[in-house]
GUGURO-832564 format. One record per residue (C-alpha): y, x, z; residue in three letters; residue number from 1. Coordinates in steps of 0.2 Angstrom, whole numbers. Each point is the difference from the previous one (the first is absolute). Example, Ala and Ser with C-alpha at 12.3 -4.5 7.8 and 13.67 -1.06 7.14 Angstrom:
2
<c2=-22; c1=62; c3=39; residuo=ALA; num=1>
<c2=17; c1=6; c3=-3; residuo=SER; num=2>
REM end
This chain:
168
<c2=-51; c1=64; c3=-25; residuo=UNK; num=1>
<c2=0; c1=-7; c3=18; residuo=UNK; num=2>
<c2=17; c1=8; c3=3; residuo=UNK; num=3>
<c2=7; c1=-9; c3=-15; residuo=UNK; num=4>
<c2=-7; c1=-16; c3=6; residuo=UNK; num=5>
<c2=7; c1=2; c3=17; residuo=UNK; num=6>
<c2=17; c1=5; c3=-7; residuo=UNK; num=7>
<c2=-1; c1=-15; c3=-12; residuo=UNK; num=8>
<c2=-4; c1=-12; c3=15; residuo=UNK; num=9>
<c2=13; c1=8; c3=10; residuo=UNK; num=10>
<c2=13; c1=-2; c3=-14; residuo=UNK; num=11>
<c2=-5; c1=-18; c3=-3; residuo=UNK; num=12>
<c2=2; c1=-4; c3=19; residuo=UNK; num=13>
<c2=17; c1=7; c3=-1; residuo=UNK; num=14>
<c2=4; c1=-10; c3=-15; residuo=UNK; num=15>
<c2=-6; c1=-16; c3=9; residuo=UNK; num=16>
<c2=9; c1=5; c3=16; residuo=UNK; num=17>
<c2=16; c1=3; c3=-10; residuo=UNK; num=18>
<c2=-2; c1=-17; c3=-9; residuo=UNK; num=19>
<c2=-2; c1=-9; c3=16; residuo=UNK; num=20>
<c2=15; c1=8; c3=7; residuo=UNK; num=21>
<c2=10; c1=-5; c3=-16; residuo=UNK; num=22>
<c2=-5; c1=-18; c3=4; residuo=UNK; num=23>
<c2=5; c1=1; c3=18; residuo=UNK; num=24>
<c2=16; c1=9; c3=-3; residuo=UNK; num=25>
<c2=4; c1=-13; c3=-14; residuo=UNK; num=26>
<c2=0; c1=-14; c3=12; residuo=UNK; num=27>
<c2=11; c1=9; c3=13; residuo=UNK; num=28>
<c2=12; c1=10; c3=-10; residuo=UNK; num=29>
<c2=-2; c1=-1; c3=-19; residuo=UNK; num=30>
<c2=9; c1=16; c3=-6; residuo=UNK; num=31>
<c2=-2; c1=15; c3=12; residuo=UNK; num=32>
<c2=-19; c1=-3; c3=3; residuo=UNK; num=33>
<c2=-4; c1=-2; c3=-18; residuo=UNK; num=34>
<c2=10; c1=15; c3=-5; residuo=UNK; num=35>
<c2=-9; c1=11; c3=13; residuo=UNK; num=36>
<c2=-17; c1=-7; c3=-6; residuo=UNK; num=37>
<c2=5; c1=4; c3=-18; residuo=UNK; num=38>
<c2=4; c1=18; c3=5; residuo=UNK; num=39>
<c2=-16; c1=2; c3=10; residuo=UNK; num=40>
<c2=-10; c1=-7; c3=-16; residuo=UNK; num=41>
<c2=9; c1=13; c3=-11; residuo=UNK; num=42>
<c2=-5; c1=14; c3=13; residuo=UNK; num=43>
<c2=-18; c1=-6; c3=1; residuo=UNK; num=44>
<c2=-1; c1=-1; c3=-19; residuo=UNK; num=45>
<c2=7; c1=18; c3=-2; residuo=UNK; num=46>
<c2=-14; c1=6; c3=12; residuo=UNK; num=47>
<c2=-13; c1=-10; c3=-8; residuo=UNK; num=48>
<c2=6; c1=6; c3=-17; residuo=UNK; num=49>
<c2=-1; c1=18; c3=5; residuo=UNK; num=50>
<c2=-18; c1=-3; c3=5; residuo=UNK; num=51>
<c2=-5; c1=-10; c3=-15; residuo=UNK; num=52>
<c2=7; c1=12; c3=-13; residuo=UNK; num=53>
<c2=-5; c1=16; c3=10; residuo=UNK; num=54>
<c2=18; c1=7; c3=-3; residuo=UNK; num=55>
<c2=2; c1=18; c3=2; residuo=UNK; num=56>
<c2=14; c1=6; c3=12; residuo=UNK; num=57>
<c2=11; c1=4; c3=-15; residuo=UNK; num=58>
<c2=-3; c1=-17; c3=-7; residuo=UNK; num=59>
<c2=4; c1=-9; c3=16; residuo=UNK; num=60>
<c2=16; c1=11; c3=3; residuo=UNK; num=61>
<c2=6; c1=-7; c3=-17; residuo=UNK; num=62>
<c2=-7; c1=-18; c3=1; residuo=UNK; num=63>
<c2=5; c1=-5; c3=17; residuo=UNK; num=64>
<c2=19; c1=2; c3=-1; residuo=UNK; num=65>
<c2=1; c1=-9; c3=-17; residuo=UNK; num=66>
<c2=-12; c1=-14; c3=5; residuo=UNK; num=67>
<c2=10; c1=-2; c3=17; residuo=UNK; num=68>
<c2=16; c1=0; c3=-9; residuo=UNK; num=69>
<c2=-5; c1=-13; c3=-13; residuo=UNK; num=70>
<c2=-9; c1=-11; c3=14; residuo=UNK; num=71>
<c2=16; c1=0; c3=10; residuo=UNK; num=72>
<c2=10; c1=-5; c3=-15; residuo=UNK; num=73>
<c2=-12; c1=-14; c3=-3; residuo=UNK; num=74>
<c2=1; c1=-6; c3=18; residuo=UNK; num=75>
<c2=19; c1=0; c3=-2; residuo=UNK; num=76>
<c2=-1; c1=-10; c3=-16; residuo=UNK; num=77>
<c2=-13; c1=-12; c3=8; residuo=UNK; num=78>
<c2=11; c1=-2; c3=16; residuo=UNK; num=79>
<c2=15; c1=-6; c3=-11; residuo=UNK; num=80>
<c2=-11; c1=-11; c3=-11; residuo=UNK; num=81>
<c2=-7; c1=-8; c3=16; residuo=UNK; num=82>
<c2=18; c1=-4; c3=5; residuo=UNK; num=83>
<c2=4; c1=-7; c3=-17; residuo=UNK; num=84>
<c2=-16; c1=-11; c3=0; residuo=UNK; num=85>
<c2=5; c1=-7; c3=17; residuo=UNK; num=86>
<c2=17; c1=-4; c3=-6; residuo=UNK; num=87>
<c2=-6; c1=-8; c3=-16; residuo=UNK; num=88>
<c2=-12; c1=-11; c3=11; residuo=UNK; num=89>
<c2=15; c1=-5; c3=10; residuo=UNK; num=90>
<c2=11; c1=-3; c3=-15; residuo=UNK; num=91>
<c2=-13; c1=-11; c3=-8; residuo=UNK; num=92>
<c2=-1; c1=-11; c3=15; residuo=UNK; num=93>
<c2=19; c1=-3; c3=1; residuo=UNK; num=94>
<c2=6; c1=-17; c3=-6; residuo=UNK; num=95>
<c2=11; c1=6; c3=-14; residuo=UNK; num=96>
<c2=-6; c1=18; c3=-4; residuo=UNK; num=97>
<c2=11; c1=10; c3=-12; residuo=UNK; num=98>
<c2=-8; c1=5; c3=-16; residuo=UNK; num=99>
<c2=10; c1=16; c3=-1; residuo=UNK; num=100>
<c2=-6; c1=5; c3=18; residuo=UNK; num=101>
<c2=-18; c1=-4; c3=-4; residuo=UNK; num=102>
<c2=1; c1=9; c3=-16; residuo=UNK; num=103>
<c2=6; c1=16; c3=8; residuo=UNK; num=104>
<c2=-14; c1=0; c3=13; residuo=UNK; num=105>
<c2=-12; c1=-4; c3=-13; residuo=UNK; num=106>
<c2=6; c1=15; c3=-11; residuo=UNK; num=107>
<c2=0; c1=11; c3=16; residuo=UNK; num=108>
<c2=-18; c1=-4; c3=3; residuo=UNK; num=109>
<c2=-5; c1=3; c3=-18; residuo=UNK; num=110>
<c2=9; c1=17; c3=0; residuo=UNK; num=111>
<c2=-8; c1=5; c3=16; residuo=UNK; num=112>
<c2=-17; c1=-4; c3=-6; residuo=UNK; num=113>
<c2=3; c1=11; c3=-16; residuo=UNK; num=114>
<c2=7; c1=14; c3=11; residuo=UNK; num=115>
<c2=-17; c1=0; c3=10; residuo=UNK; num=116>
<c2=-10; c1=1; c3=-16; residuo=UNK; num=117>
<c2=11; c1=14; c3=-5; residuo=UNK; num=118>
<c2=-3; c1=9; c3=16; residuo=UNK; num=119>
<c2=-19; c1=-3; c3=-2; residuo=UNK; num=120>
<c2=1; c1=7; c3=-18; residuo=UNK; num=121>
<c2=10; c1=15; c3=7; residuo=UNK; num=122>
<c2=-14; c1=4; c3=12; residuo=UNK; num=123>
<c2=-13; c1=-2; c3=-12; residuo=UNK; num=124>
<c2=8; c1=12; c3=-12; residuo=UNK; num=125>
<c2=3; c1=13; c3=13; residuo=UNK; num=126>
<c2=-19; c1=-2; c3=6; residuo=UNK; num=127>
<c2=-5; c1=1; c3=-19; residuo=UNK; num=128>
<c2=8; c1=17; c3=-1; residuo=UNK; num=129>
<c2=-6; c1=7; c3=17; residuo=UNK; num=130>
<c2=-18; c1=-6; c3=1; residuo=UNK; num=131>
<c2=-16; c1=5; c3=-9; residuo=UNK; num=132>
<c2=-9; c1=-12; c3=-11; residuo=UNK; num=133>
<c2=-13; c1=-4; c3=14; residuo=UNK; num=134>
<c2=14; c1=-2; c3=13; residuo=UNK; num=135>
<c2=9; c1=-12; c3=-12; residuo=UNK; num=136>
<c2=-16; c1=-11; c3=-1; residuo=UNK; num=137>
<c2=-2; c1=1; c3=18; residuo=UNK; num=138>
<c2=18; c1=-5; c3=3; residuo=UNK; num=139>
<c2=-3; c1=-16; c3=-11; residuo=UNK; num=140>
<c2=-15; c1=-4; c3=10; residuo=UNK; num=141>
<c2=8; c1=4; c3=16; residuo=UNK; num=142>
<c2=15; c1=-12; c3=-4; residuo=UNK; num=143>
<c2=-12; c1=-14; c3=-4; residuo=UNK; num=144>
<c2=-11; c1=2; c3=16; residuo=UNK; num=145>
<c2=15; c1=3; c3=12; residuo=UNK; num=146>
<c2=9; c1=-16; c3=-5; residuo=UNK; num=147>
<c2=-16; c1=-10; c3=-1; residuo=UNK; num=148>
<c2=-5; c1=5; c3=17; residuo=UNK; num=149>
<c2=18; c1=-4; c3=6; residuo=UNK; num=150>
<c2=-1; c1=-17; c3=-8; residuo=UNK; num=151>
<c2=-17; c1=-4; c3=7; residuo=UNK; num=152>
<c2=6; c1=5; c3=18; residuo=UNK; num=153>
<c2=15; c1=-11; c3=-2; residuo=UNK; num=154>
<c2=-11; c1=-14; c3=-6; residuo=UNK; num=155>
<c2=-11; c1=2; c3=15; residuo=UNK; num=156>
<c2=15; c1=-1; c3=12; residuo=UNK; num=157>
<c2=7; c1=-15; c3=-9; residuo=UNK; num=158>
<c2=-17; c1=-9; c3=2; residuo=UNK; num=159>
<c2=-1; c1=5; c3=19; residuo=UNK; num=160>
<c2=17; c1=-6; c3=3; residuo=UNK; num=161>
<c2=-4; c1=-17; c3=-8; residuo=UNK; num=162>
<c2=-16; c1=-2; c3=10; residuo=UNK; num=163>
<c2=1; c1=-10; c3=17; residuo=UNK; num=164>
<c2=-3; c1=11; c3=15; residuo=UNK; num=165>
<c2=-18; c1=1; c3=5; residuo=UNK; num=166>
<c2=-3; c1=-9; c3=17; residuo=UNK; num=167>
<c2=-10; c1=9; c3=13; residuo=UNK; num=168>
REM end
């Protein structure tokens, strides 16, 4: 049990460090830093997933490539969606934005969101076929815990960034 606690604490530390790096890189260079952080989070998630589900070697050999492919596809979709969102923000601030251009960006963003949901559904369907019942339940709980921990870490970093520096 102590080993699991150590691994959990280590993983949480990595999540917090990656989240901090995300904030720092977002200030310096919005695209490449975020891309690398997302890739690192996917890798961390895969490692933690293997531990949480107690995947056999055969299962890991099946699951890793599929999850990796789907996550890379989602990252590509998210990258394009982020560009569309940035462009939409710029268009809306223009003096006389063109409705047709705004509508096109709006539709692109909606379509990207749907493609991400489809990718998540594809991953869920694949895992449904390749996991045992207990592993499926563990996967559901893992998803909730992983993203909750990530969200809490991001919230802590936001609070720390907004606090004035401590005078010594």
